[in-house]
C-alpha positions as CSV (number, residue, x, y, z in Angstrom):
1,D,-53.5,145.9,-181.4
2,N,-54.7,142.3,-180.7
3,P,-57.9,141.6,-183.0
4,L,-59.6,139.6,-180.0
5,Q,-59.5,142.6,-177.9
6,P,-63.1,143.8,-178.5
7,A,-64.4,140.1,-178.0
8,L,-62.1,139.7,-175.0
9,R,-63.5,142.8,-173.0
10,M,-67.3,141.7,-174.0
11,A,-66.5,138.1,-172.7
12,A,-64.9,139.6,-169.4
13,M,-67.9,141.5,-169.0
14,A,-70.2,138.8,-169.1
15,A,-68.1,136.8,-166.9
16,C,-67.8,139.4,-164.4
17,R,-71.5,140.3,-164.0
18,G,-72.3,139.5,-160.1
19,L,-68.7,139.4,-158.8
20,S,-67.2,142.0,-156.5
21,G,-65.3,144.8,-157.9
22,A,-62.2,143.4,-156.8
23,R,-62.7,140.3,-158.8
24,R,-64.0,142.1,-161.8
25,V,-60.7,144.1,-161.9
26,I,-58.7,141.0,-161.7
27,V,-60.4,139.6,-164.6
28,M,-60.2,142.2,-166.8
29,L,-56.6,142.6,-166.1
30,K,-56.2,139.1,-167.0
31,C,-57.8,139.2,-170.2
32,T,-55.6,142.2,-171.2
33,V,-52.3,140.6,-170.3
34,L,-53.4,137.3,-171.6
35,G,-54.6,138.1,-175.1
36,S,-55.3,134.8,-177.1
37,R,-55.8,132.9,-173.9
38,Y,-59.2,135.0,-173.1
39,C,-60.7,131.5,-173.3
40,F,-59.0,130.6,-169.9
41,V,-60.0,133.6,-168.2
42,T,-63.8,133.8,-168.8
43,S,-65.0,130.7,-167.6
44,R,-62.8,130.8,-164.4
45,A,-64.3,134.1,-163.5
46,L,-66.9,132.3,-161.6
47,C,-64.6,129.5,-160.3
48,S,-61.3,130.7,-159.9
49,S,-58.1,130.1,-157.2
50,I,-58.4,133.3,-155.0
51,Y,-56.5,133.1,-151.6
52,D,-58.3,135.1,-149.2
53,P,-55.7,135.8,-146.2
54,N,-58.7,136.6,-143.8
55,E,-60.1,133.2,-144.3
56,K,-58.0,131.3,-141.5
57,T,-57.4,127.6,-141.9
58,F,-54.3,125.9,-140.5
59,E,-51.1,127.5,-139.4
60,K,-49.1,124.6,-140.2
61,I,-49.7,121.2,-142.2
62,L,-47.3,118.0,-142.2
63,I,-47.1,116.4,-145.9
64,A,-47.0,112.6,-145.2
65,N,-45.6,111.9,-148.8
66,R,-42.8,112.8,-151.0
67,G,-41.7,113.9,-154.6
68,E,-44.0,115.8,-156.6
69,I,-47.4,115.8,-154.9
70,A,-45.3,116.8,-151.5
71,C,-44.4,119.7,-153.6
72,R,-47.8,120.4,-155.2
73,V,-49.3,120.6,-152.1
74,I,-46.3,122.7,-150.4
75,K,-47.0,125.5,-153.3
76,T,-50.8,125.7,-152.6
77,C,-49.9,126.2,-148.7
78,K,-47.7,128.9,-149.3
79,K,-50.0,130.7,-151.3
80,M,-52.5,130.2,-148.3
81,G,-49.9,131.5,-145.9
82,I,-49.8,128.1,-144.0
83,K,-46.4,126.8,-142.9
84,T,-45.4,123.3,-143.8
85,V,-43.4,120.1,-142.4
86,A,-41.6,117.6,-144.7
87,V,-41.2,114.0,-144.1
88,H,-38.5,112.2,-145.6
89,S,-36.5,108.9,-145.8
90,D,-32.8,109.0,-145.0
91,V,-32.3,109.0,-148.8
92,D,-34.5,111.6,-149.7
93,S,-32.9,114.0,-146.9
94,S,-31.7,116.4,-149.7
95,A,-35.0,115.8,-152.0
96,I,-36.8,119.0,-153.4
97,H,-40.1,118.5,-151.0
98,V,-37.5,118.8,-148.1
99,K,-36.1,122.0,-149.0
100,M,-39.2,123.4,-150.0
101,A,-40.9,123.0,-146.6
102,D,-40.1,125.3,-143.2
103,E,-39.5,122.0,-141.5
104,A,-38.5,118.6,-142.0
105,V,-38.2,115.4,-140.1
106,C,-36.6,112.3,-141.2
107,V,-39.0,109.1,-140.4
108,G,-36.8,106.0,-141.5
109,P,-34.6,104.4,-144.0
110,A,-35.3,103.8,-147.6
111,P,-37.9,100.9,-147.6
112,T,-41.4,102.8,-147.5
113,S,-42.5,100.2,-144.7
114,K,-39.9,101.8,-142.6
115,S,-40.5,105.4,-143.5
116,Y,-43.5,106.7,-145.6
117,L,-45.8,103.9,-144.4
118,N,-44.3,104.2,-140.6
119,M,-47.6,105.6,-139.0
120,D,-45.6,105.7,-135.3
121,A,-42.6,108.0,-136.9
122,I,-45.1,110.2,-138.9
123,M,-47.6,110.6,-135.6
124,D,-44.3,111.6,-133.5
125,A,-43.2,114.4,-136.4
126,I,-46.9,115.4,-136.2
127,K,-46.1,116.0,-132.4
128,K,-42.5,117.2,-132.5
129,T,-43.5,119.9,-134.9
130,G,-46.7,120.9,-133.6
131,A,-48.4,120.5,-137.2
132,Q,-52.5,120.8,-136.8
133,A,-53.2,118.8,-139.8
134,V,-51.9,116.4,-142.4
135,H,-52.3,116.2,-146.2
136,P,-51.5,112.7,-147.3
137,G,-51.3,113.5,-151.0
138,Y,-51.9,110.1,-153.1
139,G,-50.8,106.7,-152.3
140,F,-48.8,105.7,-149.1
141,L,-51.1,106.0,-145.9
142,S,-53.5,108.7,-148.1
143,E,-56.4,105.8,-147.9
144,N,-55.4,104.1,-144.8
145,K,-58.4,104.5,-142.7
146,E,-56.3,103.4,-139.1
147,F,-53.8,106.3,-140.1
148,A,-57.1,108.9,-140.2
149,K,-58.2,107.4,-137.0
150,N,-55.0,107.8,-135.0
151,L,-54.9,111.5,-136.2
152,A,-58.7,111.9,-135.3
153,A,-57.3,110.6,-131.7
154,A,-54.7,113.1,-131.4
155,G,-56.5,116.0,-132.6
156,V,-55.1,116.4,-136.0
157,S,-57.1,117.2,-138.9
158,F,-56.8,114.9,-141.9
159,I,-57.1,116.7,-145.0
160,G,-59.3,114.3,-146.7
161,P,-62.7,112.4,-146.0
162,D,-63.7,110.8,-142.5
163,T,-62.5,106.9,-141.7
164,H,-66.0,105.6,-142.5
165,A,-65.8,107.1,-146.3
166,I,-62.2,105.5,-146.3
167,Q,-63.1,102.2,-145.3
168,A,-66.1,101.9,-147.4
169,M,-64.6,103.3,-150.8
170,G,-61.4,101.6,-149.7
171,D,-62.8,98.3,-149.6
172,K,-63.9,97.3,-153.4
173,I,-66.1,94.6,-152.0
174,E,-68.1,97.2,-149.9
175,S,-67.9,100.1,-152.1
176,K,-69.3,97.9,-154.8
177,L,-72.4,96.9,-152.5
178,L,-72.9,100.6,-151.5
179,A,-72.8,101.7,-155.2
180,K,-75.5,99.5,-156.1
181,N,-77.8,100.6,-153.2
182,A,-77.1,104.3,-154.4
183,K,-78.5,103.5,-157.6
184,V,-75.1,103.4,-159.7
185,N,-74.5,101.2,-162.6
186,T,-71.9,98.4,-161.2
187,I,-69.8,96.0,-163.1
188,P,-71.3,92.1,-162.8
189,G,-69.3,90.1,-160.6
190,F,-68.7,88.2,-157.4
191,D,-69.3,90.4,-154.1
192,G,-67.6,88.6,-151.3
193,V,-64.1,87.6,-150.7
194,V,-62.2,85.0,-152.6
195,K,-60.4,82.2,-150.3
196,D,-58.2,80.4,-152.7
197,A,-57.0,79.7,-156.2
198,D,-59.5,76.8,-156.5
199,E,-62.3,79.4,-155.5
200,A,-61.1,81.9,-158.0
201,V,-61.7,79.5,-160.7
202,R,-65.0,78.0,-160.0
203,I,-66.2,82.1,-159.4
204,A,-64.5,82.8,-162.9
205,R,-66.3,80.2,-164.5
206,E,-69.4,81.3,-163.3
207,I,-69.0,84.8,-164.0
208,G,-67.6,83.9,-167.8
209,Y,-64.3,84.6,-169.0
210,P,-62.8,87.0,-169.3
211,V,-62.7,88.1,-165.5
212,M,-60.6,90.9,-163.7
213,I,-59.0,89.8,-160.5
214,K,-58.2,92.6,-158.3
215,A,-57.0,93.3,-154.8
216,S,-60.2,94.8,-152.6
217,A,-58.1,97.4,-151.1
218,G,-55.9,98.1,-154.2
219,G,-55.4,101.2,-156.3
220,G,-52.9,102.4,-159.0
221,G,-53.2,99.4,-161.1
222,K,-51.2,96.9,-158.3
223,G,-53.0,93.8,-157.5
224,M,-54.9,93.6,-160.7
225,R,-54.7,90.6,-163.3
226,I,-56.8,89.7,-166.5
227,A,-57.6,86.1,-166.7
228,W,-59.0,84.3,-170.0
229,N,-58.8,80.8,-168.6
230,D,-58.5,78.9,-165.7
231,E,-54.4,78.7,-165.6
232,E,-54.5,82.5,-165.7
233,T,-57.0,82.6,-163.1
234,R,-54.5,80.6,-160.6
235,E,-51.5,82.6,-161.5
236,G,-53.5,85.8,-161.5
237,F,-54.9,84.9,-157.9
238,R,-51.0,84.2,-156.8
239,F,-49.5,87.5,-158.3
240,S,-52.4,89.7,-157.3
241,S,-52.5,88.3,-153.6
242,Q,-48.5,88.9,-153.3
243,E,-48.8,92.3,-154.8
244,A,-51.9,93.2,-152.6
245,A,-50.2,92.1,-149.5
246,S,-47.0,94.2,-150.6
247,S,-48.3,97.5,-151.5
248,F,-51.9,97.5,-149.3
249,G,-51.0,94.6,-146.3
250,D,-54.3,93.3,-147.5
251,D,-54.0,90.3,-149.5
252,R,-57.9,89.7,-150.0
253,L,-59.2,89.5,-153.6
254,L,-62.4,90.1,-155.8
255,I,-63.3,88.6,-159.0
256,E,-65.4,90.5,-161.6
257,K,-66.4,90.6,-165.4
258,F,-64.0,92.1,-167.5
259,I,-65.2,94.7,-170.0
260,D,-63.6,94.1,-173.1
261,N,-62.2,96.9,-175.3
262,P,-63.7,99.9,-172.4
263,R,-62.6,103.6,-171.9
264,H,-61.5,104.2,-168.3
265,I,-63.3,107.7,-167.5
266,E,-63.4,109.3,-164.3
267,I,-65.5,112.1,-162.5
268,Q,-63.9,114.3,-160.1
269,V,-65.8,115.0,-157.2
270,L,-65.9,117.9,-154.3
271,A,-67.7,117.6,-151.3
272,D,-67.7,119.5,-147.8
273,K,-69.2,118.5,-144.4
274,Q,-72.5,120.5,-144.6
275,G,-73.5,117.8,-147.0
276,N,-73.1,120.0,-150.3
277,A,-71.3,117.7,-153.3
278,L,-70.0,118.9,-157.0
279,W,-68.8,116.9,-159.9
280,L,-66.1,118.6,-161.5
281,N,-66.5,117.1,-165.1
282,E,-64.5,114.2,-166.3
283,R,-61.0,112.9,-167.1
284,E,-60.2,110.8,-169.9
285,C,-57.5,107.6,-168.5
286,S,-57.9,105.0,-171.3
287,I,-54.4,105.2,-172.5
288,Q,-52.8,102.7,-170.1
289,R,-50.1,100.2,-169.5
290,R,-50.4,97.3,-166.7
291,N,-53.5,98.9,-165.6
292,Q,-51.7,102.0,-164.7
293,K,-52.8,105.4,-166.8
294,V,-50.1,106.7,-169.1
295,V,-51.5,109.9,-170.8
296,E,-54.7,111.7,-169.5
297,E,-56.8,114.6,-170.8
298,A,-59.8,116.7,-169.8
299,P,-62.4,116.6,-170.8
300,S,-63.1,113.5,-172.7
301,T,-63.8,113.7,-176.5
302,F,-66.3,110.6,-176.1
303,L,-68.7,111.9,-173.8
304,D,-71.8,114.1,-174.7
305,P,-73.2,116.4,-172.0
306,E,-76.1,113.9,-171.2
307,T,-73.8,111.2,-170.6
308,R,-71.7,114.0,-168.7
309,R,-74.2,114.7,-166.6
310,A,-75.4,111.4,-165.7
311,M,-72.1,110.2,-164.7
312,G,-71.6,113.3,-163.0
313,E,-74.9,112.6,-160.9
314,Q,-74.0,108.9,-160.0
315,A,-70.8,109.9,-158.8
316,V,-72.4,112.6,-156.7
317,A,-75.0,110.4,-155.4
318,L,-72.4,107.6,-154.6
319,A,-70.0,110.6,-152.6
320,S,-73.6,111.8,-150.8
321,A,-74.1,107.9,-149.4
322,V,-71.0,107.7,-147.9
323,R,-71.2,111.0,-146.5
324,Y,-68.2,112.0,-148.3
325,S,-66.2,115.6,-147.7
326,S,-63.2,116.2,-149.7
327,A,-61.8,115.6,-153.0
328,G,-62.5,112.2,-154.4
329,T,-62.6,110.2,-157.9
330,V,-65.3,108.1,-159.0
331,E,-63.8,105.9,-161.7
332,F,-66.1,104.3,-164.4
333,L,-65.7,101.9,-167.3
334,V,-67.5,103.3,-170.4
335,D,-68.1,100.8,-173.3
336,S,-68.9,101.8,-177.0
337,K,-72.4,102.5,-176.6
338,K,-71.9,104.7,-173.6
339,N,-73.1,102.6,-171.1
340,F,-70.9,103.1,-168.1
341,Y,-70.1,101.0,-165.0
342,F,-68.7,102.0,-161.3
343,L,-65.3,100.7,-161.0
344,E,-64.0,102.1,-158.0
345,M,-63.6,105.6,-155.8
346,N,-60.7,107.0,-154.7
347,T,-60.8,108.8,-151.6
348,R,-57.9,110.8,-152.0
349,L,-56.6,113.5,-154.8
350,Q,-55.6,111.9,-157.6
351,V,-52.2,111.8,-159.7
352,E,-54.2,113.4,-162.8
353,H,-56.0,116.2,-160.9
354,P,-54.1,119.0,-162.5
355,I,-55.7,118.5,-165.6
356,T,-59.0,119.1,-163.9
357,E,-57.6,122.2,-162.4
358,C,-56.6,123.6,-165.7
359,I,-60.1,123.3,-167.3
360,T,-62.2,124.7,-164.0
361,G,-59.8,127.0,-162.6
362,L,-60.2,125.4,-159.2
363,D,-57.0,124.6,-156.7
364,L,-58.3,121.2,-155.5
365,V,-55.4,121.3,-152.9
366,Q,-56.9,124.5,-151.6
367,E,-60.7,123.3,-151.4
368,M,-59.5,120.2,-149.7
369,I,-57.9,122.2,-146.9
370,R,-60.7,124.7,-146.8
371,V,-63.1,121.4,-146.2
372,A,-60.9,120.0,-143.6
373,K,-61.1,123.2,-141.8
374,G,-65.0,123.2,-142.2
375,Y,-65.5,125.4,-144.7
376,P,-68.5,125.0,-147.0
377,L,-68.1,124.9,-150.9
378,R,-67.8,128.2,-152.4
379,H,-69.4,127.3,-156.1
380,K,-72.5,125.7,-157.2
381,Q,-73.1,123.0,-159.7
382,A,-73.9,125.8,-162.5
383,D,-70.5,127.4,-161.8
384,I,-68.3,124.7,-163.1
385,P,-67.2,125.3,-166.4
386,I,-65.3,123.2,-169.0
387,N,-62.9,125.8,-170.2
388,G,-60.3,125.0,-173.1
389,W,-58.7,121.7,-172.8
390,A,-55.9,119.8,-170.9
391,I,-53.5,116.8,-171.7
392,E,-51.3,115.1,-168.9
393,C,-48.6,112.9,-169.9
394,R,-46.9,111.1,-166.9
395,V,-43.1,111.2,-167.8
396,Y,-41.3,108.0,-166.2
397,A,-37.7,106.7,-165.8
398,E,-38.5,103.6,-167.8
399,D,-37.7,101.8,-170.7
400,P,-40.5,101.6,-173.0
401,Y,-38.8,99.2,-175.1
402,K,-39.4,96.8,-172.6
403,S,-43.3,96.1,-171.7
404,F,-44.3,99.7,-172.6
405,G,-42.1,100.6,-169.5
406,L,-39.8,98.8,-166.9
407,P,-38.1,101.0,-164.4
408,S,-34.5,102.6,-164.8
409,I,-32.6,104.0,-161.9
410,G,-30.1,106.6,-161.9
411,K,-28.8,109.6,-161.3
412,L,-30.2,112.8,-163.4
413,S,-27.1,114.0,-165.1
414,Q,-29.0,116.6,-166.8
415,Y,-32.5,117.9,-166.6
416,Q,-34.3,120.6,-168.3
417,E,-38.3,121.2,-168.3
418,P,-39.8,122.8,-171.2
419,F,-41.1,125.9,-169.6
420,Q,-40.3,128.0,-172.6
421,V,-43.4,126.6,-174.6
422,P,-46.7,128.3,-173.7
423,G,-49.2,126.5,-171.9
424,V,-47.2,124.1,-170.0
425,R,-47.6,123.2,-166.4
426,I,-44.8,120.7,-164.8
427,D,-45.4,119.2,-161.3
428,S,-42.2,117.5,-160.4
429,G,-40.2,116.7,-157.4
430,I,-36.9,116.3,-158.8
431,N,-34.1,118.5,-160.3
432,E,-30.5,118.1,-162.0
433,G,-28.5,115.7,-159.9
434,S,-31.6,114.1,-158.3
435,D,-31.5,109.8,-157.8
436,I,-34.0,108.2,-159.4
437,S,-34.2,105.3,-156.5
438,I,-35.5,101.5,-156.7
439,Y,-37.3,102.4,-153.7
440,Y,-40.1,104.6,-155.0
441,D,-42.3,105.1,-158.2
442,P,-40.1,106.1,-161.0
443,M,-42.0,108.8,-162.1
444,I,-40.2,112.1,-163.4
445,S,-43.0,114.6,-163.6
446,K,-46.5,115.3,-164.6
447,L,-46.4,117.3,-167.8
448,V,-49.6,119.0,-168.4
449,T,-50.2,121.3,-171.5
450,Y,-53.3,123.3,-171.9
451,G,-55.1,125.0,-174.8
452,C,-58.1,126.7,-176.1
453,N,-59.2,123.5,-177.6
454,R,-57.9,119.6,-177.9
455,A,-55.9,120.6,-181.5
456,E,-53.8,123.4,-179.0
457,A,-53.0,121.5,-176.4
458,L,-51.8,118.6,-178.5
459,Q,-49.6,120.7,-180.4
460,R,-48.1,122.2,-177.3
461,M,-47.4,118.8,-175.8
462,E,-45.7,117.6,-178.9
463,E,-43.6,121.1,-178.4
464,A,-43.0,120.0,-174.9
465,L,-42.0,116.7,-175.5
466,D,-39.3,117.6,-178.0
467,N,-38.1,120.5,-175.5
468,Y,-37.7,118.2,-172.4
469,V,-34.0,117.3,-171.2
470,I,-33.7,114.3,-169.4
471,R,-30.4,112.5,-169.2
472,G,-28.8,109.8,-166.9
473,V,-31.8,107.6,-166.9
474,A,-34.0,105.8,-169.5
475,H,-37.5,107.8,-170.1
476,N,-40.5,107.2,-171.8
477,I,-40.5,110.4,-173.9
478,S,-40.6,108.4,-177.0
479,L,-43.8,106.7,-176.0
480,L,-45.7,109.5,-175.0
481,R,-44.9,111.5,-178.0
482,E,-45.9,108.7,-180.4
483,I,-49.0,108.2,-178.4
484,I,-50.0,111.7,-178.8
485,V,-49.4,112.0,-182.5
486,N,-50.8,108.9,-183.4
487,P,-53.9,109.2,-185.7
488,R,-56.5,107.1,-183.6
489,F,-55.4,109.2,-180.6
490,V,-55.9,112.2,-182.2
491,S,-59.1,111.4,-183.8
492,G,-60.3,110.3,-180.1
493,D,-60.6,106.7,-181.1
494,I,-59.3,104.7,-178.1
495,T,-60.1,102.2,-175.2
496,T,-57.7,100.7,-172.8
497,K,-56.4,98.4,-175.1
498,F,-54.8,101.1,-177.1
499,L,-51.1,100.2,-176.6
500,P,-51.2,96.8,-177.2
501,E,-53.6,97.3,-180.4
502,I,-51.4,100.0,-181.9
503,Y,-48.1,97.9,-181.0
504,P,-49.0,94.2,-180.7
505,D,-45.2,93.0,-180.7
506,G,-44.3,95.7,-178.1
507,F,-43.0,99.4,-178.7
508,K,-40.2,100.1,-181.0
509,G,-40.0,103.9,-181.5
510,H,-41.0,105.9,-183.9
511,S,-41.0,104.6,-187.6
512,L,-39.4,107.2,-190.0
513,T,-41.1,107.7,-193.3
514,D,-38.5,108.6,-196.1
515,P,-39.0,112.2,-195.7
516,E,-38.2,112.1,-192.1
517,K,-35.3,109.8,-192.8
518,R,-33.8,112.3,-195.1
519,E,-34.5,115.1,-192.4
520,L,-32.6,113.2,-190.1
521,L,-29.7,112.4,-192.0
522,A,-29.2,115.8,-193.2
523,T,-29.3,117.1,-189.7
524,A,-26.8,114.7,-188.7
525,A,-24.8,115.3,-191.6
526,S,-24.6,118.9,-191.1
527,L,-24.2,118.5,-187.1
528,H,-21.0,116.2,-187.9
529,V,-19.7,119.1,-190.2
530,A,-20.5,121.8,-187.8
531,I,-18.4,119.9,-185.1
532,Q,-15.7,119.3,-187.4
533,L,-15.5,122.9,-188.2
534,R,-15.5,124.0,-184.8
535,S,-12.8,121.6,-183.6
536,H,-9.7,123.1,-185.5
537,R,-11.0,126.7,-184.2
538,F,-9.8,128.1,-180.7
539,L,-11.1,131.5,-179.5
540,G,-11.8,132.3,-183.2
541,N,-8.5,131.5,-184.3
542,Q,-7.2,128.6,-186.8
543,R,-5.6,125.6,-184.8
544,V,-3.1,123.0,-186.3
545,H,-5.1,121.7,-189.2
546,I,-6.6,118.5,-188.4
547,L,-8.6,118.7,-192.0
548,K,-7.5,120.0,-195.5
549,P,-8.2,123.9,-195.2
550,G,-11.0,125.3,-197.4
551,I,-13.1,122.3,-197.9
552,K,-15.8,123.3,-200.1
553,N,-17.7,119.9,-200.3
554,W,-17.9,117.3,-197.4
555,E,-18.1,113.7,-199.1
556,L,-19.9,111.5,-196.4
557,S,-21.3,108.1,-195.7
558,A,-23.9,107.7,-193.2
559,R,-25.2,104.6,-191.6
560,L,-29.0,104.5,-190.1
561,D,-30.5,101.3,-189.2
562,G,-27.8,99.1,-191.0
563,S,-28.4,101.2,-194.6
564,D,-25.3,103.3,-195.9
565,H,-26.2,106.6,-197.5
566,S,-24.0,108.8,-199.5
567,I,-24.2,112.6,-198.7
568,I,-22.4,115.6,-200.0
569,V,-22.4,118.6,-197.7
570,S,-21.2,122.3,-198.3
571,N,-21.9,125.1,-196.3
572,T,-22.4,128.9,-196.3
573,G,-22.0,130.4,-192.9
574,S,-24.9,128.6,-190.6
575,I,-26.6,127.2,-193.4
576,F,-25.8,124.1,-195.1
577,S,-26.7,122.0,-198.2
578,V,-27.2,118.6,-198.3
579,E,-27.1,116.2,-201.0
580,I,-28.7,112.7,-199.8
581,D,-28.9,109.7,-202.5
582,G,-29.3,112.5,-204.9
583,M,-31.9,114.7,-203.1
584,K,-30.8,118.4,-202.0
585,L,-32.1,119.8,-198.6
586,N,-30.9,122.9,-196.9
587,V,-30.5,122.9,-193.1
588,A,-30.2,126.1,-190.8
589,S,-29.5,126.3,-187.2
590,E,-27.4,128.5,-184.9
591,W,-25.3,125.2,-184.4
592,N,-24.8,126.1,-180.5
593,L,-23.2,122.6,-179.6
594,A,-23.1,123.4,-175.8
595,S,-26.8,123.6,-175.5
596,P,-29.0,120.2,-175.2
597,L,-31.5,121.4,-177.2
598,L,-30.8,122.4,-181.1
599,P,-33.6,123.8,-183.1
600,V,-32.9,123.3,-186.8
601,T,-35.1,124.1,-190.0
602,V,-35.0,121.7,-192.8
603,D,-36.5,123.1,-196.0
604,G,-38.4,125.2,-193.8
605,T,-39.3,122.7,-191.2
606,L,-38.5,123.6,-187.9
607,R,-37.8,120.7,-185.4
608,T,-36.1,120.8,-181.9
609,V,-33.6,117.8,-181.9
610,Q,-31.1,116.4,-179.2
611,C,-27.9,115.4,-179.6
612,L,-27.4,112.8,-176.7
613,S,-23.6,111.7,-177.6
614,R,-21.2,111.9,-180.2
615,D,-17.7,110.4,-180.3
616,A,-14.5,110.9,-182.6
617,A,-15.5,107.7,-184.5
618,G,-18.3,109.4,-186.0
619,N,-21.4,108.1,-184.0
620,L,-23.9,110.0,-183.1
621,S,-27.2,109.6,-180.9
622,I,-29.7,111.9,-181.8
623,Q,-33.2,112.5,-180.3
624,F,-35.5,113.1,-183.3
625,L,-39.2,113.3,-183.3
626,G,-39.0,111.6,-179.8
627,T,-37.0,108.8,-180.6
628,V,-33.4,108.4,-180.2
629,Y,-31.5,107.3,-183.4
630,K,-27.8,106.1,-183.4
631,I,-26.0,107.4,-186.8
632,Q,-22.7,107.1,-188.0
633,I,-21.1,109.2,-190.1
634,L,-17.7,108.9,-191.4
635,S,-15.7,110.5,-194.7
636,K,-15.9,108.5,-197.8
637,F,-12.6,107.1,-197.2
638,A,-13.1,106.3,-193.7
639,A,-16.5,104.6,-194.8
640,E,-14.4,102.1,-197.0
641,L,-12.1,101.4,-194.8
642,S,-14.6,100.7,-192.0
643,K,-15.7,97.6,-194.1
644,Y,-12.7,95.3,-193.4
645,M,-13.4,96.1,-189.4
646,L,-14.8,92.8,-187.8
647,E,-18.1,93.0,-186.1
648,K,-18.8,91.7,-182.4
649,E,-20.9,88.7,-182.7
650,P,-24.5,89.5,-180.4
651,E,-24.4,87.4,-177.3
652,D,-26.9,84.1,-177.4
653,T,-29.4,85.2,-174.8
654,S,-31.6,81.8,-175.1
655,S,-29.5,80.4,-172.4
656,I,-29.1,83.3,-170.2
657,L,-31.9,84.9,-168.0
658,R,-30.9,88.5,-167.1
659,S,-33.0,90.9,-164.9
660,P,-34.7,93.5,-167.3
661,M,-34.8,95.8,-164.5
662,P,-33.4,96.6,-161.1
663,G,-35.5,95.4,-158.2
664,T,-35.9,92.7,-155.6
665,V,-35.8,88.8,-156.2
666,V,-39.1,87.8,-154.6
667,A,-39.0,83.8,-155.4
668,V,-37.0,81.6,-157.4
669,S,-38.8,78.7,-158.5
670,I,-35.8,76.3,-160.0
671,K,-32.6,74.9,-159.0
672,P,-29.6,73.4,-160.5
673,G,-30.2,70.5,-162.7
674,D,-33.9,71.2,-163.1
675,M,-35.5,70.7,-166.7
676,V,-37.4,73.7,-167.8
677,S,-39.9,74.1,-170.5
678,E,-39.9,77.3,-172.7
679,G,-42.2,80.0,-171.2
680,Q,-41.9,78.4,-167.6
681,E,-41.5,80.6,-164.7
682,I,-38.1,80.7,-163.3
683,C,-38.2,83.4,-161.0
684,V,-40.3,86.8,-159.8
685,I,-38.7,90.1,-159.6
686,E,-40.5,92.9,-157.7
687,A,-39.7,96.5,-158.8
688,M,-41.8,99.4,-157.5
689,K,-44.2,97.2,-155.8
690,M,-45.1,95.8,-159.3
691,Q,-44.2,91.6,-159.9
692,N,-42.8,90.4,-162.9
693,S,-42.5,86.8,-163.8
694,M,-39.1,85.9,-165.6
695,T,-39.6,82.7,-167.8
696,A,-37.5,80.1,-169.8
697,A,-36.7,81.4,-173.2
698,K,-35.9,77.4,-174.2
699,T,-36.6,74.2,-173.1
700,A,-33.4,73.1,-171.5
701,K,-31.6,72.1,-168.2
702,V,-30.9,74.6,-165.6
703,K,-26.9,75.1,-165.5
704,S,-26.4,77.2,-162.5
705,V,-28.5,79.9,-160.4
706,H,-27.3,83.5,-159.5
707,C,-29.9,84.7,-157.4
708,T,-31.6,83.9,-154.3
709,A,-35.3,85.0,-152.8
710,G,-34.7,88.6,-151.0
711,E,-31.6,89.7,-152.8
712,T,-31.4,93.1,-154.9
713,V,-30.4,93.0,-158.6
714,G,-29.5,95.4,-161.1
715,E,-30.4,95.7,-165.0
716,G,-28.6,93.0,-167.1
717,D,-27.6,91.1,-163.9
718,I,-27.3,87.5,-164.7
719,L,-30.1,85.3,-162.7
720,V,-30.0,82.0,-164.5
721,E,-27.7,80.0,-166.6
722,L,-29.3,77.3,-169.1
723,E,-27.4,74.4,-170.7
């Protein structure tokens, strides 16, 4: 009955030419089942993830990682019939990746240096379990050449490139020289190691401001600073070298010209040990905060076929120059005229690899395992499609209202992934009850949506974010939703400066239009009445009346963002008629107050809202359009009385410096009795391996210091008091 069926059959038949009989049947069956998703199937016909049980690879693989990426690798191993070994710290003993694996070995206490970066403990785990190969995931030891050497010496396969490629591309100084020799476009800069802050200033002046200071062995946005003058260069040198030493055990830095207002676009490459190499199209990664990616998509709205091909060919040329074998990513900065410059090559699986898998149909983990075993690539460059559109949002346990995201820790008291939305993929390593720890990256999941085109992928992402339930920790859903509905993002007009340009004063949440405000107030008022109606019934019978029976109209007062609104509510069954400041709206819902998700239709517009909390004083916290709003709903009489209640005066924070996040105090720059100036650094807090400078809010004398270097502090803890 599907009107697309004839086109489906024709597309499938065209895609199936030259395929074996079994694969042709699979494609035709998929077309019949998926209906309108046919656009994902036809291109995947030549480039699909088929697991051949007769193709022998490894019997057992150890995953030297944790969280969502460990779970991701285990899933593919299971499909390939490979047994898996998980490693974990003592605080991760009940983690999802540990439960998914066939075996698990504890490799040390919580700090990464004593567990996931503990090479000796991981080598012992390999020996103990008899694992034949190791997949490192990303981060931790994934780009550590010494680890790869140790594996080779022990006769264990490293599922990644060889040590030569890791060293060449892992060192940003050497990789830039190799890129130049391979005829890859590079950014002007200093090609040596910067010795100290004075030399950094001299080099920066020669290159010309602004400059980028970054760790030679770095990645993931760590150890990177932009400097616009001499003072920022000195400060950037200090922080970048400290972060680099903490994250990578290597404090060497390089300096290069900062390309202002660029796009960050990367090319996925895949190469085998036989010298074959492919580029698997691009990923647009320009939406960033603190040089870390937040939203990615594939393909990019910006690239034309000629630029895409040129970038792909240069990426493959670089991979070939270092005899690369495995999956890897070549990152470029692209200016407004489509000039592109080599940034770095990551010799591992990227965090955002799922969106490439969505548009090509390849399982990159499977391909990495095959290449590590010595098999040649199964595909040619002409086989690689761009099939539909995929968008990834990185869901973090972070407070987006603080510098676009400072870490939050705690237990996930309620957690529900939006799998009811079509076209959704979620890579996560947590579930309800999991702890978000101070010791590791605060990522909750990678939320991916795909569609036949960008509009469909965006619409599904918006719906998925509205239906994502995360309670117990702060999260960045509000920021992610605002990004994907922003007109500039929707039109594809983005650069790496998108967030500071759209939110120059920081992220404040969604700004409600007048119609949206009325929708929210009508929803909150209807929810309030629904709660009251339910409260005086038990098992369908009337309880002792706390309300006058048979109320026809509910006269209410609602306070939102400091403004009061008069509301009159009447109901017929599950449908409420709401009058707000003289304007009428109709609100309909099943009003399942036990569900974390509340689908509500207001004048024909369907929204999914979440009621995060409510109390007897009429206070409601409602997540609406991604942002949480605090609303107080009172009866008209109670609202009149509330005017006589005294309000608590806000704390004077100019004399108190509190920690904005949980973390470790790295350095304290002052002592009691010292005079400090407004903006002067007082201490440095490290959270998730990112160092943050805490500064004075005013010029004053230091009254007391409540922290010391090496001490762990929580969010809101007092660090310093000023007079």
